[in-house]
C-alpha positions as CSV (number, residue, x, y, z in Angstrom):
1,M,15.3,-4.3,117.2
2,K,13.0,-6.5,117.3
3,P,15.1,-5.3,114.5
4,T,14.6,-8.7,113.2
5,C,10.9,-8.7,112.9
6,N,10.4,-5.0,112.4
7,S,13.1,-4.8,109.7
8,L,11.5,-7.6,107.9
9,R,8.2,-6.0,107.9
10,I,9.8,-3.0,106.5
11,A,10.8,-4.8,103.4
12,A,7.4,-6.2,102.9
13,L,6.0,-2.8,103.2
14,A,8.5,-1.0,101.2
15,T,7.6,-3.1,98.3
16,A,4.2,-2.5,98.8
17,F,4.8,0.7,97.1
18,V,3.9,2.1,93.9
19,S,5.8,4.0,91.3
20,F,9.0,4.8,89.6
21,S,11.5,3.3,92.1
22,A,12.5,6.5,93.8
23,H,9.6,8.8,94.5
24,A,8.5,9.8,97.9
25,T,6.9,13.2,98.6
26,N,3.4,13.2,99.9
27,G,3.8,9.7,101.3
28,Y,4.9,7.9,98.2
29,Q,2.9,10.1,95.8
30,L,4.5,12.9,93.8
31,I,3.3,16.4,94.7
32,G,2.5,17.1,91.1
33,I,2.8,15.5,87.6
34,G,4.9,17.4,85.1
35,T,6.8,20.6,85.2
36,Y,3.8,23.0,85.4
37,Q,2.3,21.2,88.4
38,K,5.6,20.9,90.2
39,S,6.5,24.5,89.7
40,L,3.3,25.5,91.6
41,G,3.9,23.1,94.4
42,G,1.0,20.9,93.3
43,A,-1.6,23.7,93.8
44,V,-3.4,23.0,90.6
45,T,-6.9,21.7,91.4
46,A,-8.4,25.1,90.4
47,N,-5.5,26.2,88.2
48,P,-5.0,23.3,85.6
49,G,-2.6,25.0,83.2
50,S,-1.3,21.9,81.3
51,A,-2.6,18.7,79.8
52,M,-1.5,16.8,82.8
53,T,-4.7,18.0,84.5
54,A,-6.5,14.7,83.5
55,V,-4.8,13.1,86.5
56,S,-5.3,16.0,89.0
57,N,-8.6,17.5,88.0
58,P,-10.4,16.1,84.9
59,A,-12.5,19.2,84.5
60,G,-9.4,21.1,83.6
61,M,-9.2,19.3,80.2
62,A,-12.0,21.6,79.0
63,R,-10.1,24.7,80.2
64,V,-6.6,24.4,78.9
65,G,-7.5,24.2,75.3
66,A,-6.3,21.8,72.6
67,R,-2.8,21.0,73.6
68,A,-0.2,18.2,74.3
69,D,2.5,18.3,77.0
70,F,5.6,16.1,77.4
71,S,7.5,16.4,80.7
72,M,10.7,14.7,81.9
73,E,11.9,14.9,85.4
74,A,15.2,14.0,87.0
75,F,14.3,12.9,90.5
76,M,17.2,12.8,93.0
77,P,16.5,11.3,96.4
78,D,19.1,11.0,99.2
79,R,18.2,8.1,101.5
80,S,20.1,6.6,104.4
81,V,19.8,4.2,107.4
82,D,21.7,4.6,110.6
83,F,22.2,1.7,113.0
84,T,25.0,3.2,115.2
85,A,22.8,3.3,118.3
86,S,22.8,-0.5,118.3
87,G,26.5,-0.9,117.5
88,G,26.0,-0.9,113.7
89,D,27.0,1.4,110.8
90,V,25.4,4.0,108.5
91,A,24.5,3.1,104.9
92,D,23.5,5.3,101.9
93,S,21.2,4.0,99.2
94,A,22.7,3.5,95.8
95,V,21.2,5.1,92.7
96,D,20.5,8.7,93.4
97,I,18.9,9.8,90.1
98,Y,15.7,8.5,88.4
99,G,13.9,9.6,85.2
100,V,10.2,10.3,85.5
101,P,8.3,10.9,82.3
102,A,4.7,12.1,81.8
103,I,2.7,12.9,78.7
104,G,-0.8,14.3,78.4
105,W,-3.1,15.7,75.7
106,T,-6.6,17.3,75.4
107,A,-8.7,18.5,72.4
108,P,-12.4,19.1,71.6
109,T,-14.3,16.2,70.3
110,S,-15.2,18.2,67.2
111,E,-14.6,21.7,65.9
112,G,-16.3,24.2,68.2
113,S,-17.4,21.6,70.7
114,E,-17.5,22.3,74.4
115,V,-16.8,18.6,75.1
116,Y,-13.1,17.6,75.3
117,F,-11.4,14.3,75.2
118,G,-8.0,13.9,76.8
119,G,-5.8,11.8,79.0
120,G,-2.2,10.7,79.3
121,M,0.3,8.4,80.9
122,Y,2.0,9.3,84.1
123,G,4.5,8.0,86.6
124,T,2.7,9.2,89.7
125,S,4.1,7.6,92.9
126,G,6.5,5.1,94.3
127,M,9.6,4.3,96.3
128,G,12.9,2.5,96.0
129,V,16.1,1.9,97.9
130,D,19.2,-0.2,97.4
131,Y,21.3,-0.6,100.6
132,P,24.6,-2.5,100.6
133,Q,25.4,-5.1,103.3
134,T,25.7,-3.1,106.5
135,T,26.3,-3.9,110.1
136,M,23.0,-3.6,111.9
137,R,24.4,-4.8,115.3
138,P,27.5,-6.7,116.4
139,N,27.8,-9.9,114.3
140,G,24.7,-9.0,112.3
141,E,24.9,-7.9,108.7
142,W,21.8,-6.4,107.1
143,S,20.9,-5.6,103.5
144,G,17.8,-4.2,101.9
145,Y,16.4,-3.5,98.4
146,S,13.0,-2.3,97.1
147,N,11.9,-1.3,93.6
148,V,8.3,-0.1,93.4
149,A,6.6,1.5,90.3
150,F,3.2,2.9,89.8
151,W,2.0,4.1,86.4
152,Q,-1.4,5.6,85.6
153,M,-3.3,6.2,82.4
154,A,-6.3,8.5,82.6
155,P,-8.4,8.8,79.5
156,G,-11.5,10.9,80.0
157,F,-14.0,13.6,79.0
158,A,-14.6,17.1,80.2
159,W,-17.5,19.5,79.4
160,N,-17.8,23.3,79.6
161,V,-21.4,23.2,80.8
162,N,-21.6,27.0,80.6
163,E,-19.3,30.0,80.8
164,R,-18.6,29.4,84.5
165,Y,-18.9,25.7,85.1
166,S,-16.9,22.7,83.9
167,V,-17.0,19.0,84.8
168,G,-14.8,16.0,83.9
169,V,-14.5,12.3,84.5
170,T,-11.6,9.8,83.8
171,L,-11.2,6.1,83.8
172,N,-8.0,5.4,85.7
173,I,-6.1,2.4,84.3
174,D,-3.2,1.5,86.6
175,Y,-0.1,-0.6,86.5
176,Q,2.1,-1.4,89.5
177,S,5.3,-3.4,89.8
178,V,6.8,-4.3,93.2
179,A,10.0,-6.1,94.1
180,F,12.0,-6.1,97.3
181,K,14.6,-8.1,99.3
182,Q,15.8,-7.9,102.8
183,S,18.0,-10.1,105.0
184,L,19.9,-10.2,108.3
185,E,22.9,-12.6,108.7
186,H,23.2,-13.4,112.4
187,A,24.0,-16.5,114.3
188,T,20.7,-16.6,116.3
189,E,18.4,-14.0,114.8
190,G,19.0,-14.1,111.1
191,F,16.1,-13.7,108.7
192,N,15.5,-13.6,104.9
193,F,12.6,-12.0,103.0
194,D,13.1,-12.3,99.3
195,L,10.5,-11.0,96.8
196,G,13.3,-9.8,94.5
197,R,11.8,-11.6,91.5
198,G,9.0,-9.1,91.6
199,A,5.3,-9.1,90.7
200,S,3.1,-6.7,88.8
201,G,-0.6,-6.2,88.0
202,F,-3.2,-3.9,86.6
203,G,-5.8,-1.9,88.5
204,L,-8.8,0.3,87.9
205,G,-10.5,3.3,89.4
206,F,-12.0,6.6,88.3
207,G,-11.6,10.4,88.8
208,L,-14.1,13.2,89.0
209,G,-13.5,16.9,88.7
210,L,-15.3,20.2,88.9
211,L,-14.3,23.8,88.2
212,Y,-16.5,26.9,88.9
213,D,-15.7,30.5,88.1
214,V,-17.1,32.5,91.0
215,N,-16.3,35.7,89.1
216,D,-13.6,36.9,86.6
217,Q,-10.9,36.7,89.3
218,L,-11.8,33.7,91.5
219,T,-12.1,30.0,90.4
220,V,-12.7,27.1,92.8
221,G,-12.1,23.4,92.0
222,F,-12.7,20.0,93.4
223,N,-11.2,16.6,92.5
224,Y,-12.0,13.1,93.7
225,K,-10.0,10.1,92.8
226,S,-11.4,6.7,93.8
227,K,-9.5,3.9,95.4
228,Q,-7.5,2.1,92.7
229,H,-8.4,-1.6,93.0
230,F,-5.9,-4.3,92.1
231,S,-6.0,-8.1,92.1
232,P,-3.5,-9.6,94.6
233,M,0.0,-9.6,93.4
234,E,1.5,-13.1,93.1
235,Y,5.1,-14.1,93.9
236,Q,6.5,-17.6,93.1
237,L,8.8,-18.3,96.1
238,A,11.2,-21.1,96.8
239,D,11.9,-22.8,100.1
240,G,13.5,-20.3,102.4
241,D,12.8,-17.2,100.4
242,I,10.9,-16.2,103.6
243,S,12.7,-17.4,106.7
244,H,12.4,-16.1,110.3
245,P,13.3,-18.0,113.5
246,Q,10.4,-16.3,115.4
247,M,7.9,-17.4,112.7
248,G,8.7,-21.1,112.4
249,G,11.9,-20.9,110.3
250,D,11.7,-21.4,106.6
251,F,8.4,-20.9,104.8
252,E,7.7,-23.6,102.2
253,A,7.8,-22.9,98.5
254,G,4.7,-21.8,96.6
255,T,2.6,-18.9,95.4
256,Y,2.4,-16.0,97.8
257,K,0.1,-13.0,97.5
258,L,0.3,-9.4,98.5
259,D,-3.0,-7.5,98.4
260,L,-2.1,-3.9,97.7
261,D,-4.4,-1.1,96.4
262,F,-3.8,2.6,95.9
263,P,-5.7,5.0,98.2
264,Q,-8.6,7.2,97.5
265,Q,-8.1,11.0,97.7
266,A,-9.9,14.3,97.4
267,A,-8.8,17.9,96.9
268,L,-10.3,21.3,97.1
269,G,-8.6,24.3,95.4
270,M,-8.9,27.9,94.6
271,A,-7.2,30.2,92.1
272,Y,-7.3,34.0,92.5
273,S,-6.0,36.6,90.0
274,P,-6.0,40.1,91.5
275,N,-4.8,41.4,88.1
276,E,-3.8,40.2,84.6
277,K,-0.3,39.3,85.6
278,V,-0.6,37.5,88.9
279,T,-2.4,34.3,89.9
280,V,-2.3,32.8,93.4
281,S,-3.5,29.2,93.8
282,A,-4.0,27.0,97.0
283,D,-5.1,23.4,97.5
284,I,-5.9,21.2,100.5
285,K,-5.8,17.4,99.8
286,W,-6.7,14.3,101.8
287,I,-5.0,11.0,101.0
288,N,-6.5,7.9,102.6
289,W,-3.2,6.0,103.4
290,S,-4.7,4.3,106.5
291,D,-7.0,2.2,104.2
292,T,-4.1,0.7,102.2
293,M,-0.9,1.2,104.2
294,D,-1.8,0.4,107.8
295,K,-1.8,-3.4,107.7
296,L,-0.2,-5.5,104.9
297,S,0.8,-9.1,104.7
298,V,2.3,-11.6,102.3
299,T,0.3,-14.9,102.4
300,G,0.9,-18.3,100.9
301,P,1.2,-22.0,101.7
302,G,3.8,-21.4,104.4
303,G,1.5,-19.0,106.3
304,S,1.2,-15.2,106.5
305,F,4.0,-12.7,107.0
306,P,2.8,-9.4,108.5
307,M,4.4,-6.1,107.5
308,D,2.3,-3.6,109.5
309,P,3.7,-0.3,108.1
310,G,1.2,1.6,110.3
311,W,0.5,4.6,108.0
312,D,-2.0,7.3,108.8
313,D,-4.0,9.5,106.4
314,Q,-2.3,12.7,105.2
315,T,-3.6,16.2,104.8
316,V,-1.6,18.1,102.1
317,Y,-1.4,21.9,101.9
318,A,-0.1,23.5,98.7
319,L,0.4,27.1,97.6
320,G,1.4,28.4,94.2
321,L,2.2,31.8,92.7
322,S,2.6,32.7,89.0
323,Y,3.7,36.0,87.6
324,D,3.6,37.0,83.9
325,V,6.7,39.0,83.3
326,S,5.6,39.5,79.7
327,E,3.3,38.0,77.1
328,R,5.9,35.2,76.6
329,V,7.6,34.7,80.0
330,T,5.9,33.4,83.2
331,L,7.7,32.8,86.5
332,R,6.3,30.4,89.1
333,A,6.9,29.3,92.7
334,G,5.3,26.8,95.0
335,Y,5.2,25.4,98.5
336,N,3.8,22.0,99.6
337,Y,3.6,20.5,103.1
338,A,2.2,17.3,104.5
339,K,3.1,15.7,107.8
340,T,4.8,12.4,107.4
341,P,2.2,9.5,107.4
342,F,4.0,7.7,110.2
343,G,6.0,8.7,113.2
344,D,9.2,7.6,115.1
345,S,7.4,4.6,116.6
346,E,7.0,3.1,113.1
347,A,10.5,4.0,111.8
348,G,11.7,0.4,112.4
349,N,8.9,-1.0,110.2
350,N,9.7,1.4,107.3
351,L,13.5,1.0,106.7
352,L,12.8,0.4,103.0
353,L,10.1,3.0,102.8
354,P,11.6,6.3,104.1
355,A,8.6,8.2,102.7
356,I,8.9,10.8,105.4
357,V,9.7,14.2,103.9
358,E,7.3,17.0,104.7
359,T,8.2,20.4,103.2
360,H,8.7,21.1,99.5
361,Y,9.9,24.3,97.8
362,T,9.6,24.7,94.0
363,V,10.3,27.3,91.3
364,G,9.8,27.3,87.6
365,M,9.5,29.3,84.4
366,N,7.5,29.1,81.1
367,V,8.6,30.6,77.8
368,V,6.2,30.8,74.8
369,L,8.2,30.4,71.7
370,N,5.5,31.0,69.1
371,D,1.8,30.4,68.4
372,H,2.2,26.6,68.9
373,W,5.3,25.8,71.0
374,D,6.3,26.6,74.6
375,L,9.1,25.4,76.9
376,A,9.1,25.2,80.7
377,W,11.3,24.0,83.6
378,H,11.1,23.5,87.3
379,Y,13.3,22.8,90.3
380,M,12.3,21.3,93.6
381,E,14.2,21.3,96.9
382,V,13.0,19.1,99.8
383,P,14.9,19.4,103.1
384,E,16.1,16.3,104.9
385,K,13.7,14.6,107.4
386,T,14.9,12.0,109.9
387,L,12.9,9.6,112.1
388,T,14.3,7.6,115.0
389,D,13.0,4.3,116.4
390,P,12.5,5.0,120.1
391,T,13.3,1.3,121.0
392,T,16.4,0.6,118.9
393,G,17.7,4.0,118.0
394,A,17.6,3.1,114.3
395,K,17.2,6.1,112.0
396,I,15.8,6.6,108.5
397,S,16.5,9.8,106.6
398,L,15.3,11.2,103.3
399,A,16.0,14.4,101.3
400,E,15.1,15.2,97.7
401,Q,15.8,17.4,94.7
402,S,14.3,17.3,91.3
403,F,14.7,19.2,88.0
404,G,12.4,18.9,85.0
405,F,11.4,20.4,81.7
406,N,8.3,20.4,79.6
407,I,7.6,20.8,75.9
408,G,4.1,22.0,75.2
409,Y,2.3,22.2,71.8
410,R,-0.9,24.1,71.3
411,F,-3.0,22.9,68.3
């Protein structure tokens, strides 16, 4: 496989990822934050709905009223690698359920004010796998692990400029943690790549949002989130933590750095209500993965180890539908699609990052309990996607499910 070099790069890349160690939907970013956004397939740029809007369109903080939302999601990925084409075995990743919390709030800065302050803390993206020792080829035993977490706080302000037009801005304060480990035990082609002790760091960026009511039935929205800039992550490695026969053998001990930022993105959306009960929302989003996930390397006193994940930008299409059954009960459904950010030719470089699913189906329901409290839930189903390395025949696969609930409080 050039499996030696390619597989190693995989690891390095896999770790390059950000979030609670198991997410992967649009690349390695969740399609939506919290139950409301998930139930609409992420089509919320012009249809904010919950206090999680600070992270998806800051202008929405001035539209959802004074409220707080707490969401908890059980995220259930099913990941596997298949080396049977080269005489190896199939392995499934351990740990198939992860908890993903999110909390948000928004309120006017003073009684009667059209300026709102809000924000929250969210697990927004990431990836993780834990593969047991597996035969990759005859007399070659491979193992791989990654645990990547990305959290974001988004305090900000929004302003209802007039009856039709709202704007918002957030300061994004980010935290990412990345650890991974990969090895191949083979008489002549063995390698080791051990960043299992992990590294973490803080980053900064900003978000901008607009909402405009074209008329009483149609709203359009725009959101831009800047590139999230991080200082290089530092790993303290011992002799042989990185070892590869084609790259000079054992790398010497020392401080090694991984320069990993989170990509900029932009979204356009619309929400249309043909009557008082039905709202249809649609989004198109661009995620600039090629800027942060095309070329990556870990560099230190022993040299530079390339990872080369080879990711392209993604265009995400989302569609949501909500229907008010009564004054207290609302049903929702959503659809989200984005072509995988890399193809079969890069499968060998992404063994630890099978962020390849494309189509997402979601449903959900909201129940208003009284003047202050409401409850909501969602379910997401993501069909399995498989990529096959054309040179080695190695396969990576991913399917997903998630279930979540939200508790909302209106002040």
